[in-house]
C-alpha positions, 0 to 999 in steps of 0.5 A, a space after each residue: 209423703 209416700 210414693 203414689 201409683 198412677 191413680 193416685 193411691 197413696 202409701 198405707 201401713 197396716 199395723 198387724 197380720 192377723 186375719 183382720 190385718 190380712 183382709 184389710 191389706 188385701 181390700 186396700 190392695 185391690 183398690 190401688 193402695 200401696 200397702 206394707 203389713 207390719 208385724 213381728 210374727 209371720 202372717 196369721 200366726 197370732 190369736 187368728 190362728 186358734 179360733 173355732 172357725 165359725 163365720 157367725 151371721 147371727 152373732 147379735 148378742 154381746 158379751 155382757 148381758 145382765 146374766 153375765 153381770 150377776 155371774 162376776 163375783 163367781 169369776 174370782 172364786 171358781 177356777 173352773 167357771 165360765 169366765 175367770 178373772 185372775 186376782 192378781 189382774 184385778 186392780 188393772 181390770 177394774 176400768 174395763 169391768 166398769 164398762 162391761 158392767 154398764 154394757 150389760 144393762 138392758 138398754 145397752 144390750 139392746 143398743 149393742 145388739 142393734 149395732 152388731 147387727 149390720 156387722 154380722 149380717 154382712 159378714 159372710 157376703 163380704 168374705 165371699 168378696 175377698 175369697 174370690 179376689 183370692 181364689 179361696 172360696 173353697 175354704 169356707 164352708 157354708 154348713 151354719 152354727 149349731 148350738 146344742 142344749 143337755 137340759 131344758 134349763 139351759 135352752 130356757 137360760 139363753 132365751 135373751 140371744 133368741 129374743 135378740 136374733 127375732 128382733 134383728 131377723 137372724 135366720 134361725 131354728 130350734 132343733 128336737 133331738 132328732 133333727 140335731 141327730 140329723 145334722 151330727 149323727 156321731 154327737 152322743 144322743 145323751 148330749 143333747 135334748 135340743 138345738 138351735 141352728 143358724 143356717 146362714 153361718 159359714 165355717 173356716 176349718 183352717 183359718 191361717 190358710 184363709 189368712 194366708 190367701 187373703 194376704 198372698 192375693 194383697 201381695 200379687 197386687 203389690 203389697 209387702 210384709 215387713 216381719 219388724 215390731 212395730 214400736 211407735 205410730 206418730 203423726 209426721 210431716 207429710 204423713 204418719 211415721 212407723 218406727 220399728 225395731 229395726 227402722 223408720 218409715 214414712 206412710 201417707 196412712 196407718 191402719 192399726 189393726 193390732 188386735 190386743 196390742 192396739 191400745 198402745 198405738 191408739 194411745 200414741 195417737 192420742 185416743 182413749 179406748 177401753 181394751 182388754 184381752 179375753 184370753 181364749 184356750 183350745 186343746 186340739 185332738 188327733 184324729 185317726 178316724 173319719 171327720 166326726 162333725 161337720 161344723 162347729 157344735 156349740 155347748 153353751 152350758 159348758 161354755 166351750 165349742 168342739 170344731 172340725 179343724 183342718 188337723 183335728 177336732 179343737 175343743 175351744 173355750 175360756 174367758 180369762 182376764 189376765 192381761 198380755 203377760 201372765 204365763 197361761 193356765 190350761 188346766 180349765 180347757 184340761 178340765 173340758 177334755 173328758 166333757 168333749 169325749 163323752 159328747 163325742 165318744 169317737 175322741 175316746 182314745 185320741 191323743 191331744 196334740 196341741 194346747 194353745 192360747 190366744 188374746 182375744 182383743 175385747 171391748 167392754 161394749 163387744 163392739 169393734 173399733 172401726 173408723 178414722 182417729 178424731 186426732 189424725 185423719 190419716 189414722 184408722 182402727 181395725 181391732 177389737 173384735 173379741 169373740 168375732 174376729 174371724 167372723 168380722 175380718 172381711 166387713 171390717 176390711 170392706 169399711 176401712 177400704 171404704 173409709 180411706 177412700 172416702 166413699 159413703 158408709 153403707 151403714 151407720 158406723 158411729 157406734 164402732 168410733 174410738 171416741 166413744 170412749 
């Protein structure tokens, strides 16, 4: 078994060096565990690096809702629609889609929203705790989360979201056009008729820097990063065996936080999980002027977000079911570039400096997989965060550290357990 320190804390392997893995490494290392993070790439270099930067504390609405379920047939037919299912991937996606449809029934939507509430409502507090450990508070801006609507019909179409937020105590306000302009004066006045603002949400304009800060703080507490590809996670005599493309090592415990690649490790342990990838895309506009936005601005009718990141304005969009192996298809995100230049006129003439695609690890019920494996007591899961990876990374880390240390759970985590599948 791995070496324990003087406090009797054991060795823990964390598989995955994204923001969830880095946050978990810090939460565990701060309690005295000897943490080794495995990833084939650099810390934070994968999907965690390309999000819109929101810590969205009111995100209680699941992806699957009755309206979304009614739209599924169009996903096969409209290559520029809100979401796309590649025809070649249909057969592989069917089991996930069946569960997705079931999750979109009204009663399930209500229960999922109830389960999301304790996670998202504690998200900012958990981030600030880790930020204090890593001297990273300056990276988290308390500027809120803004959605704007170009039409009354578009606003009315999101009535379910407002109902769920009201039911679960989310602090939000409905803004008229003048109030939207006060928040974001450089948006085109023709881009919106009203808005919805969640003031308690936060914004990280450099998610990679936050991930690095969390891991560096873990490293200061003796955590290590091993840049190798994990091939196998197996129970072994005296602990858990981690086999990589270079070596094999034994640990007391392992946390699977490998995002979209986590399913294979759960399967090796003997646990079943429904996990697929909602591919997300972004374009980054190089800036030659002052910052154009103060916070992320979501355009629900166009299924995109404009976000003022550290190196330019990012246009973030895309829900594409195509698996882990198909090549990227940038046509839909490129088609949104004219819209971005219309709603933010100062983007006109700005060059696109980067195109990017990431793999959101998505469960059909929009709930992450957090908790102990029912098959093996010293395997823990921390994946499946879908659109909320940055938002839920720190609260996930807090929960995992508590479970590993066998503390009482701060709220009911049964909805997140892997055996729900």
